[in-house]
C-alpha positions in Angstrom: 44.8 -58.0 79.0 42.8 -60.6 81.1 38.8 -59.9 81.0 37.3 -60.8 84.3 33.5 -60.9 84.6 31.9 -60.1 87.9 28.6 -62.0 88.3 26.5 -62.7 91.6 22.8 -62.7 93.1 21.4 -59.3 94.1 22.8 -57.6 97.2 25.7 -59.9 97.2 28.3 -57.0 97.3 29.5 -57.5 93.9 29.8 -53.7 92.9 31.2 -53.0 96.0 33.7 -55.6 94.9 34.1 -53.7 91.5 34.9 -50.6 93.4 37.5 -52.3 95.4 39.3 -53.9 92.3 39.1 -50.7 90.0 39.4 -47.8 92.7 36.2 -46.7 91.1 32.9 -45.3 93.1 30.3 -46.6 91.0 26.8 -46.6 92.5 25.7 -49.7 93.9 22.6 -51.1 92.0 23.0 -48.4 89.2 23.8 -50.0 86.2 22.7 -46.9 83.9 21.1 -47.8 80.6 21.4 -51.3 81.3 24.9 -51.4 80.9 27.4 -53.2 82.9 30.3 -51.5 84.7 33.6 -51.5 83.1 37.2 -50.7 84.4 40.7 -51.4 83.7 43.0 -52.0 86.7 46.6 -53.3 87.1 47.7 -56.4 88.3 50.1 -55.8 91.6 53.2 -57.5 91.5 55.9 -56.9 94.2 58.3 -58.7 91.6 58.1 -56.0 89.0 58.7 -53.5 91.8 62.0 -55.4 92.8 62.7 -55.7 89.1 62.5 -51.9 88.5 64.5 -51.0 91.4 67.4 -53.0 89.8 67.2 -51.5 86.2 65.4 -48.0 87.3 63.5 -47.6 83.9 61.9 -44.5 82.9 58.3 -46.1 83.2 56.9 -49.3 84.8 54.0 -51.0 83.6 51.9 -54.0 85.0 49.8 -56.4 83.5 46.5 -55.4 83.2 42.8 -56.8 83.9 39.3 -55.4 82.7 36.7 -56.2 84.9 33.3 -56.2 84.3 30.4 -55.8 86.7 27.1 -57.4 85.3 23.6 -57.1 86.5 22.3 -59.9 88.7 20.5 -62.8 87.1 20.7 -64.3 84.0 17.6 -66.5 83.5 14.8 -65.6 81.2 14.1 -61.9 81.3 16.3 -61.0 83.8 18.7 -57.9 83.7 21.8 -59.9 82.7 20.4 -62.1 80.3 21.4 -59.8 77.2 24.9 -60.1 78.0 25.2 -63.9 78.1 27.3 -64.0 74.9 29.7 -61.7 76.5 29.8 -64.0 79.5 30.9 -66.9 77.6 33.6 -65.0 76.2 35.2 -63.6 79.1 38.5 -65.3 80.1 36.9 -66.1 84.0 33.9 -65.4 85.8 34.1 -63.9 89.6 31.3 -64.9 91.6 30.4 -62.7 94.6 28.9 -65.0 96.9 27.5 -62.8 100.2 28.9 -64.2 103.6 27.8 -61.4 105.5 24.8 -60.7 107.9 23.4 -56.9 107.6 19.9 -56.3 108.6 19.8 -52.9 106.5 20.7 -55.0 103.5 18.1 -57.8 103.8 19.2 -60.7 101.8 16.8 -61.6 98.6 16.3 -65.3 99.6 15.7 -63.9 103.6 18.5 -66.0 104.8 22.4 -65.9 103.9 23.7 -69.3 102.9 26.8 -68.7 100.6 27.0 -72.4 99.4 23.2 -72.3 98.6 23.7 -69.0 96.7 26.8 -70.3 95.1 24.8 -73.4 93.6 22.2 -71.2 92.9 23.7 -69.3 90.5 25.5 -72.2 88.7 22.1 -73.8 88.3 21.0 -70.3 86.5 24.2 -70.6 84.2 24.1 -74.4 83.7 20.0 -74.0 82.4 21.5 -71.2 80.0 24.0 -74.0 78.5 21.0 -76.6 78.4 18.8 -74.2 76.5 21.7 -73.6 74.0 22.1 -77.4 73.7 18.3 -77.9 73.0 18.3 -75.3 70.2 21.3 -76.7 68.7 19.8 -80.4 68.7 16.5 -79.1 67.2 18.8 -77.5 64.4 20.9 -80.5 63.6 17.7 -82.5 63.7 16.2 -80.1 60.7 19.8 -80.1 58.9 20.0 -84.0 58.8 16.8 -84.0 57.0 18.1 -81.6 53.9 21.8 -82.6 53.9 23.6 -85.4 51.8 24.3 -88.4 53.3 28.2 -87.9 53.1 27.6 -84.7 55.0 25.8 -86.1 58.1 28.6 -87.7 59.8 29.6 -84.1 61.2 26.2 -83.4 62.6 26.1 -86.7 64.2 29.5 -86.2 65.9 27.9 -82.9 67.5 24.7 -84.4 68.6 26.7 -87.2 70.4 29.0 -84.7 71.9 25.8 -82.5 72.7 23.9 -85.1 74.3 26.8 -86.1 76.6 27.2 -82.5 77.8 23.5 -82.5 78.3 23.8 -85.5 80.5 26.5 -84.0 82.6 25.0 -80.5 83.1 21.7 -82.4 84.0 23.7 -84.2 86.7 25.2 -80.9 88.1 28.6 -80.8 86.2 29.7 -77.6 84.3 31.2 -77.8 80.9 34.3 -76.8 82.5 34.8 -80.0 84.5 33.7 -82.5 81.6 36.8 -84.3 80.3 37.2 -83.7 76.6 39.9 -84.9 73.8 41.3 -82.6 71.5 38.7 -83.2 68.9 36.1 -82.5 71.2 37.5 -79.3 72.3 37.7 -78.2 68.7 34.0 -79.0 68.3 33.1 -77.0 71.0 35.0 -73.9 69.9 31.8 -72.8 68.0 29.6 -72.7 70.6 29.4 -70.1 73.5 29.0 -72.1 76.8 28.9 -70.0 79.9 29.9 -73.0 82.0 33.0 -73.9 80.1 34.3 -70.2 81.4 36.7 -70.7 84.7 34.8 -69.7 87.7 36.3 -68.0 91.1 34.2 -67.5 93.9 34.7 -64.5 96.3 33.1 -65.1 99.6 32.4 -61.4 100.6 32.2 -61.3 104.5 31.5 -58.8 107.1 34.1 -56.6 108.5 33.6 -58.3 112.0 34.6 -61.8 110.3 37.7 -60.4 108.4 40.4 -61.7 110.8 38.5 -65.4 110.1 39.1 -65.2 106.4 41.0 -68.5 105.7 38.6 -70.9 108.2 35.5 -69.4 106.3 37.3 -70.1 102.7 38.1 -73.6 104.1 34.6 -74.1 105.2 33.3 -72.9 102.0 35.2 -74.9 99.7 34.2 -77.8 101.6 30.3 -77.2 101.4 30.7 -75.8 97.8 31.5 -77.5 94.2 35.0 -78.7 93.6 34.5 -77.9 90.2 35.5 -74.3 90.8 38.5 -72.5 91.8 39.3 -72.2 95.4 37.4 -69.3 97.0 38.9 -66.2 98.4 37.4 -64.5 101.4 37.4 -60.7 101.9 35.0 -57.7 102.8 34.2 -55.8 99.7 32.9 -52.7 101.5 36.2 -52.6 103.5 38.7 -53.4 100.3 36.6 -50.4 98.5 37.3 -48.2 101.2 41.2 -49.2 101.4 41.2 -48.9 97.6 40.7 -45.0 97.8 43.8 -44.8 100.2 47.7 -44.3 98.9 49.7 -47.6 99.6 51.2 -46.9 102.4 47.9 -45.7 104.1 46.5 -48.8 103.0 49.3 -50.9 104.7 48.9 -49.1 107.8 45.2 -49.5 108.2 45.8 -53.3 107.3 48.1 -53.3 109.9 46.0 -51.7 112.3 42.9 -54.2 111.5 45.6 -57.2 112.2 46.0 -58.0 108.6 49.0 -59.4 107.4 50.2 -61.2 104.4 49.2 -60.8 100.4 46.2 -58.4 100.5 42.9 -60.5 99.5 42.4 -58.5 96.2 45.7 -59.3 95.1 45.2 -63.0 95.9 41.9 -63.2 94.2 43.6 -62.1 90.9 46.4 -64.4 91.6 44.0 -67.1 91.5 42.1 -66.3 88.5 45.6 -66.3 86.8 46.2 -70.1 88.1 42.5 -70.9 87.0 43.6 -69.6 83.6 46.9 -71.2 83.5 48.7 -67.9 83.2 52.2 -67.0 84.3 53.7 -63.6 84.3 57.2 -62.5 82.5 58.9 -59.4 82.8 60.8 -57.2 80.4 63.4 -54.8 81.6 65.2 -51.9 80.1 66.2 -48.5 80.4 63.1 -47.0 79.0 60.4 -49.8 80.6 59.9 -52.5 82.9 56.7 -54.2 82.4 54.8 -57.4 83.1 53.3 -59.7 80.7 50.8 -62.2 81.0 51.4 -65.6 79.2 49.9 -69.1 79.2 51.8 -71.7 81.0 54.0 -73.9 78.7 54.4 -71.5 76.1 57.8 -70.9 74.5 59.9 -68.0 74.3 59.1 -67.6 71.0 55.4 -66.9 72.0 56.7 -64.5 74.6 58.7 -62.7 72.0 55.2 -62.3 69.9 53.5 -61.0 73.1 55.7 -58.0 73.2 55.9 -57.4 69.4 55.2 -59.7 66.3 58.5 -57.9 64.7 60.6 -59.2 67.8 58.8 -62.8 67.0 59.5 -62.6 63.4 62.9 -61.9 64.0 63.9 -63.8 67.2 67.6 -64.7 67.2 67.8 -65.8 71.0 66.9 -65.0 74.4 68.6 -63.7 77.2 66.8 -64.8 80.5 67.1 -64.3 84.3 64.9 -65.3 87.2 63.6 -62.3 88.7 65.2 -63.5 92.0 68.7 -64.2 90.3 68.9 -60.5 89.1 67.6 -59.2 92.6 70.4 -61.3 94.3 73.2 -60.2 91.6 72.0 -56.7 91.7 72.6 -55.8 88.0 72.5 -57.5 84.5 76.4 -56.7 84.2 76.9 -58.8 87.6 74.7 -61.7 86.2 76.5 -61.7 82.9 80.3 -61.8 84.9 78.9 -64.8 87.3 77.4 -66.8 84.1 74.2 -66.7 85.6 72.4 -65.2 82.5 71.0 -67.8 80.5 70.9 -68.0 76.6 67.8 -70.1 75.5 66.3 -70.6 72.0 62.8 -70.4 70.6 61.7 -73.6 72.1 62.5 -72.6 75.5 59.5 -72.9 78.2 59.1 -69.9 79.8 58.8 -69.9 83.4 57.0 -67.4 86.0 58.8 -64.9 86.9 61.2 -65.0 84.1 63.0 -61.8 83.0 63.3 -61.9 79.3 65.4 -59.8 76.8 65.1 -61.3 73.3 67.6 -60.3 70.7 66.3 -60.1 67.1 66.7 -58.9 63.9 64.2 -58.1 61.2 
């Protein structure tokens, strides 16, 4: 399961966004007991729906995302400060940035400026990482005085890397955008840097602007940081209302507003997948048709392991079909008779949209 943390300044609409993506009705600004809001939602994928129409399984299972909506602010004493370690462990952070005017909900900084708000929270997160670096540098200095000379080399390498990261962070570059070699990445595995986590900005716009989403995204990306994923513009209040409707009603509602194409919430999830380097493959049988997330570039053997460790252990070969090829053929039987069902080995690189059936023996 993919874990996505929702962050943002006060009154940005991030809890409305949480309600929209999870279908829940959490009170805005509640955070009962100081705990974040947590919800699980499936990843909409029309390809899975199409494959299921061909296979007609008893069960259809989408890939899932766990959404965690954190309290605003991450500086010393801020409500979200206690959750910093959790943030560093998220697969990606979704930063909801306010892009709407509403006199009834005044902006805490008195004016709406999405690019400024993005930079403001980015700066808060950078300060968190800088404080972590300073604490570690102090410990390294103390340890160097007490360890044997032969053990000082590793400490010196850590110090050199941390000093470079500090310089980059002070210059406005998050850890995720700093070029690192394999050894440095291994060194960083021991640290929980928040700015190393991929970040997806979501521009929360007003209902009157929903028809200008693409235009506002382009303007926001031009004014913001190129070190983050491309922004997705949506109206969280409107999307939270749509989330309570049946799919057919939601489609009619969108059509009535003149909104066509992929819904922005679906696009936000797809953008997060791309930022994480994830693809989706499918398994399809009489019992279940299911979508699975897998890092891009992984092998058929790794895909087998995602399904079950026994399948990975007893892997013989994989039968692979592109989802669109399966649709065009109309059935697995037709794929075989047309010679379009491929046989692949352990090292085959799984492609986005592959339908995979692994033959195995344990």
